[in-house]
C-alpha positions, 0 to 999 in steps of 0.5 A: 500499499502506498502511503498518502502524502502528509505534511505536519510541523516538527519540534522546531516548527518546520514542515515536513511531507512524506513525499520529501522523503521518497528515495529513501527508507522511512521509519515512522514511529507513533508514540503516546506521550514525550518524556514518559518512561516507555516513550523516552525508551524507545526514542533513546534506543532509536538514537543510539542506532540513528548512525546505522539507520543513516548508512542504510539510507533511512530516516526516523520520524516520530509523531504524536499529538504532543505540541511543537514545544514538548517535541522540542523539549523532549528532543533537546533533553535526550539529544534526539537526532532525528524528527518529531512531528506534531499531529494535533488534529490526530489526522496522520494517527488516524490514517495509520490506524493507530488511534485506538481504545486502550485501557488501564486499571479497567477504565477504557480510553482512547489513545495512540498505540505504540506502532511503527511503520517502515516504508520503502524508498517508493512510498509503500509500507514494507512492514507494520509493527504492533505490539512494540517493545520499546527497549528492543524495537530498534533492533528489530527495525534495524535487523529488518531494514538491513534484511530488506537492503540486501533484497534489492 
């Protein structure tokens, strides 16, 4: 499936469109909130592997509904080298189907599911990761990216 183009602001209030990344692998990871334990673990493991992703012609885009100001603070606090995108109306979050019913202590609510999509250089979803384990996820994506790179 080819992903429809979308445009969102990043932590520096610069505009990013998916079409800008055609010709590269794109790792789009959706996460619930800036600077929470699971989200921080996931972001920092992606940061630690960022040079390897770059060598494989891949960019990392994190998306949540947190504000650009919150994203900037989060990115600076942890020295994140990749782009965090702000989806205030949850349009892209809903487009990818990651706005889901969740539950905590038997209370149900709607929220962003921690999921990742690996998009190939032609703009197609190559792999969808559900039930992401924050501490292991970057390694999993890296292994798949290395394998897919060999297939070309």
